[in-house]
N, C-alpha and C positions, 0 to 999 in steps of 0.2 A: 883661081880664086885663092887670095892670101890667106894665110893661117890666122884665124881669129882668136884673140887672146880672150881668156875667160875672166870676166871682171865682176860677174855676179852669179849668184847660185841660190836655187831653191831646194832646201834639204827637208824633207818629210818623210820619216821611215817609222815602221812599227818596231823593228829590231835594232836597237842601238849598238849592238856588238861591233866592235872594230871601228866605230865612227869617230872616236876622239883624235886620232892622228891625222885624218882626213880634214877635220875642222880646223885643227890647229894649222895645217898647212895653208888651208885657204886664207885664214886669218892673217897669217904671217906674210901672205903674198898681197894683202889688201883686197881680197874679194869680198864684195858686199854679200851679205848673207840675209835670206829670206826663209821664214820657217813658219810651222803651224804646231800647236798644242804640245805634246809631250816632247817633240823634238826641239822646239822653241826654248822650253824649260832646260832641256839637257845642255843646249848651247850656253845659255845664260848661266848655268851652274858650272860651266868650265871658265867663266869669267869673260865671255865674249859678248859684244854687241850683236844683235840680230834684229831684223825688221819683222814684225808679226804681219802675216798675210792678211788677217783682219783689218790692219791699219791701211793696207794697200788697197783692199777691195772696199772698204767701208761697211763690210757685213761681218758679224760675228759667225763662229761655227754654229750651225743650226741643226735641227732635227736630230739631236743626239749625236752629232758628229758625222752625220751622213753627207752633209754638205759643208765643205770647207774651202776647197781651192777651185770649185767649178764657177769661175768668173772670168769675164773678158779680160780684166787687168791681169790675170795670171796666164790664161792661154794666149792672150795677145802678146804677152812678152816672150812667149815660147815659140809660137807660130810665125812671127814675123820674119820677113826675109831681108836681111841686111842690104842686099844689092838692089833691092826694088824700093825706089823713092817714095812711091805712094804709101808703102807699109810703114816706111820711117815717119812720114808726115803724119799719119794716123796715130803712131806711138806718141808724137809730140802733142798732137791735138788732144788726145784723151788721157795723157800724162801716165802712160804706161811704161814701166821700166823693161828694157831687154833683159831676158834671162838667158845666161850662157851655159849654165851648168844645171842640170836636174839629177838630184841624187833621191830617188824614191824606191822603197820596196812595197810589197802587197801584204794585206792581211793574210794570216796563215791559214788559208782554206782546207788545204789537204791534210795539215796536222789536226785542225778542229774536227774534220770528218773521222780522222784516224782515232781520234780520243773519244769517239762515240759521243759526241756533243748532241744536243737537242737541235731539232729542225730550225728553231728560232736563232739559236746561236751560230749554226751554220750560215744561214741567210745573212746575218750581220757581218760575217767574215767574206762575203763577196764584195770585193773592193770595187768602187766605182771612181772616186776622184784620182786614186794612185794608178789605175790601169790607164785612165785618160791622159794623165801627165806623161807616162812612159810612152803612149803611143804618140803623142804630139811631139814630144822631144826626139823621138826616134825618126818621125817624119821629116823633121827639120834638122837632120844631122849635119847639113851643110853650115848651119849657125850654132847648133846646140849640142852639147855633149850630154850624153845620157848614161847614167850608172843605175842599174836596176837589181843588182845584186851585191850584197855585202862582201861576197867572195872576190869582188873585183876592186875593193878599196885599195889594196896594197899595190896592184898593178897600176892603178890611176895615178896614184902618188908619183911612181917612178916615171909614168908618161908625162905628168905635169911637169916634174923637174927636168926630164930630158928635153922637152919642148919649150921650157921657159914659159909654161902656162898658156901656150897656144897649140894644141895638138893638131896634127895635119888631118887632112880630109879622110885618108885612108883609116887611121885609127878611129876617127869619129864615126865612120861608116861601120866599122867592125863592132863597135859597142852599140850602134843602133841595131846590128843584126841580133846581138845578145838580148836587147830590149825587146825586139819583136818575138824572139822565142820565149822571154819571160811573160809576155802578154798572151801568146798563142798557148803556151803550156798551161797557165792559169785558166784560161777560157775552156780548154779541152777538159782539165780536172772538174770544173764546174759542171760542164755539159754531162760528162760521164757519170757524175754523181747523180744528177737528177733524171737523166735518161732511163726509162724503165723498159722501153721497147727493145733495145739492143739491137736495132735494125740499121744502125748507122755505126761507122767505125771511125774513131779519132784516136790517134796515137800520138803521144809526145813524150820523149825520153831526151833529157838534156844531157845527161852524163854519158860518155862514151870513152872508149880507148882504141886505139889503132892497134891491129893485130900484125904479126910478122907478114902474114899474107893470109888468103882465103883458104878454100879446100886444097888448092894447089899453088905453087909458087908464082905462078903468072896471074893470079887473081889477088886484088885488093881485099882486105877484110878489116872489119870494125865490129866491136861489141858494144851495143847500146844498153846501159843499165848500170846499176852499183853492184858489181860483183862481191864488194867487200861486206855488204849486208848479209851474205850467205856463206862466203868462204874467205878465210884468212890464209894468205900465202905465207909460209914460214921459211920457204926455201925453193930454190930452183930457178929455172929459165922462165922466160916470159911465156904465158899461156897462149897457145896457138888456138886458131879457129876450130880445128878438129879435136884438139884437146877439149875444148868447151863443149862440142857435141857430146863427146864421150862422158865427160864430167856430168852433163845434164842427165844423160841415160843412167849413169851409176847412181847418181843422187835419188832420182825418181824411183829406180828399183829398190834401193836400200830403204827407202821411206816405208816400204810394205813390211819391213822387218825390224824396225827401229826399237819397237817395245818388247822384243823377245829375247831369246837367248843369243850368245855371240854369233854373228853372222859375218861371213866375208864373201865379197864378190870379186870377180875379175871380168872386165868387160873389154872387148875389141870391136871396133867399128860399130858402137852403139848396142852391141848384143852381149849378153853374158856368156862367156865361155867356160866360167867356173863359178860355182856358187855353192856354200854349205853352211848349215847351222849346227853348232856343236855346243858342248858345255863349256869348251875352253877356245878362246880365239885362235890360239896357234894351230889347234886341230881343225878349226873351221878354214883357216888358210890353207892348211895341207891338203884337205880333202876338195877344196875349190881348185886348187892348182892341178890335182890329180885328174880332173875332168878333162883337161886339154892344156898341157904344159907347153905345147908348141905354140898355140894361138896367144897363150899368156904373155909370150915375149913381146915387150913394148906396149902392154896393156895399160888399162886404168884400174887401179885397186881401190876397194873401198871397204870399210869396216863399220859396223854400228856400235862399236864399243871403243874406248881408249886404246890405243895401240901400244902394247907393252913390248918390253925388250926381247922376250923370247919370240914373239911373232915378228918384230922387226928384223931380227937375226935371219930368220928365214927368208923374209921379203928382200932382205939386203942382196941375197944371192941371185935374185931375178933381175934382169933388165927390164924396168918398168918405167913409163912415162910419168905417171901420177899416182900418188897415194893419198887417199882422202880418209880422215878420221874424225870423230867428234873431239878428240884430244890426243896427243902423243906424250908418253912418259918421257921424261928428260932424257934418259939414257937411250931410249929408242929414237927420239929425235936426233940426238948428236950421232947416232950410228948411220941413220938414213941420210943425214946430210953429207956423208963422205962422198957420195955420187953428186958431182957438181950440179948437173942439169936436172937431176930428179926433182920434180914438182911435188911439194908436200903442202897440203891443204887442211886446215881445220874448219870442219862444218858447223856452222852456227844454225841455232834454232830461229827460223824465220818463216813467214807465210810464203807460200808458193803461189804462183799465177793460177787463177781458176780457169783460164782459157789458154788454148793453142792457137797461134796465128802464123801463117806461112804465106808466102807468095804463091799464086796460080795464075798462069797465063797473063793477062793483064790487070789482075786484081788480087784479092786476099781471100783465103779460107779461113774462117774463124770458127772455132768450136769450143764447147765445154770440154775441160780436161776429163780423161778417163779416170775418175776418183773411185769407181766401184772396185772394190776388192773382193773377190769370192770368198764367202764364209761356209762354215759348215751347215749352217741353217738355211743356206741357199740351195743346197744339193737336193736334187731329186733322184731317188734310186729308180731306175727303169729296168733293171735286170732282176731275175730270180735271186742270184747271188749278190749278197750285200758286202760292200768293202769292209775290211776290218778297221779297228780304230787306227792302227798304224798306217794303214793304206790311205785312210781318210787324210790323215796329217800330211802324208806324202803327195796326195792329189792337190791339196790346197797350196802346198809348197810349190809344186810344179805349175799351178795355175797362175800364181803370182809371177813367176819368172816368164811364163808364156805371154802374159799380158804386156811385157815390157820387151818382147823380142819381135823383130820385124816379120810381119806376115808374108806368106803362109808359114806357119811355123808349128813344129812338133817338139815337145820337150819330154824327155825321159829322166826319171829320177827314182831314188830310192834312199831311205833312211835320212831324209832332209839333205841329200846331195844331188846336184845335178850331174847326171851322167853324160848327157850329150844333147845338143839341139841341132835342129835342122831349121835354117832361117831363110826367109825371103825367097822362097820358091814359088813356082807357078802352079803346081798342083798340090793335093793334100798328100799324095803318096810320096812325092820326091823328098820333102823334109823328113819324113819317117825313115826312108832308106838312108838319107844322110846321117841322121842321128844314131841309127843302129850301127852303121858301118864305122862311124867315129867311135861310138861307145866300146865296140870290139876292139878297134885298133888300140885303144888304151887299157885293155884287159879287163873291161868290166863284163861281168855275168848279168845278164837281163832277166834271169829268173827271179819272179817276184817283184819286178820294177813296176812303175806306174807310167801312164802316157797322159799328156795333157795336149790338147789342141785348141788353138784360139778361134776356131770356127767349127761348124758342124762337118760331119763326114757324109758326102754326097752318096757314097757307096760303102759297102761293107769291106772293101779290101784293106782299109787301114787296121781294123780290128782283127782281120784274119792274119796279116802280116804280123802284127804285134803278138798275137796268141802263139804263133810258131816260133818266136823268140822267147817265150816264157813270160810275157807281160800279161798279167792277170787284172789289172785294175785301170779304168779309163775315165777321164774327165773330159768333157766337151760341152759346148753351149745347148746342142740339140737344135731342133727347128728345120730339119732336112725333111722333104715329103717322103723320104726313103729311110727315116730314122729306124722304122720297124725292121729293115733289112739288117742294121748294124745290131740292133737289140736281139734279134732271133739268133744271130751267129754267136753273140756273147753268151746267150741262154744255153745253146747248144754246146758250147766248149766251156761252161762254167767259168766265165769271165763276169766281173763286176763292172758296171758302168753307171756314171752318175751324169745327170745334166745340171748345168748352172742356170741356164736361161739367159745368159749374157755373153754376147761376143765381145772379144777384145782384139779386134784388128788393129794393127799398127803399121800403116802404109809408109 
């Protein structure tokens, strides 16, 4: 098929941003224009001639603008096949002009929903004519070029110039794919808004970026989403697949501590290897690092407060992949930039997803995000000994970290400092042994420390082991048929234990 020159265009858009250069180009090249409503007025105000669609159809815009372009003289002009004689005969018979270019956007449904508009306003932002025009033009990409997004105006102008007004088939097909994404994404947004059952899954994300590779160099990787809505990268190399997983873990963990005192976290392989809350950020970093300076090498660092120069000077001495903070002081930023590949991210305030989605076998697992944070008022004292006020604070601190650590896990903490964690083990005893050994290896005394578990104790062995190391306060969900065995041991050895009633598995 020979390349078809664009001689006519239907332009009807809600958002006129960036439209003027496109209009000027088409007019300069002698393209005949058709339009409706506000777009028609916009073109006339530029001083250009344009055919009103209502003059073509013989019908005005009716039903408050709900019906403007839904007419055979419009859709016949789009859907006709130039290589099919019978189609061309019918165009002549019914005096239908062929339309070679369709420039259409859609009513801002998602924005209207986000603005908490009324139900009636939302319904009126369900586009009918626009979506039909886009689908029709995309279907007939052999003969029609479709632009469905204002972000493509500039590239189309270059395409039009380079092809002398006759884009090739490959390019038209590329824009048709974009158009089908526009329509499918729009329909998905409408469906997801009105669907209350949540028993069907429709995902549509247009924005994406190619990553250097996936989890390993032999795997391709891509991130779908708008990372800039949450994080602004101010320095460093491109963010990798594994970086993103660690950043996600860091951000979600720190959300538990954003409203309190200065907190600093160090994560490796999605788990916190250091975390502390202090009156001063530099002290929080120092105590977080002390928990496991070996694992901190190459880790992801995150702060809940603006990163000051004093803290940055300490961080600068550590090899780390990523540093995240709500803000960087100017001198701190300049110092940290001295490491060429170090990724520096400013975390913005934005709504996080309320669900988690992951592939599983030949389908998907979808669940509500674990937004439950254990609070003091949730605690049920089940032992004779009651935890002290400071122990309660440490128990809540430990439970927050436990929630964001791969199960099975045990967290040991004291004085709002993570001492050690045992992560991703098969039994409940193994992570306890791991955390005890690690804490001791870095010189921590466990006398007076607290222990958190992400799930119940099926046997009293964990509290017995903890007791022998000097740990005297425990937090766990409870719910085992053998809870009484662990409670009895605690009572006999003057240990305090509280139940939260909430399990925090992270598989």
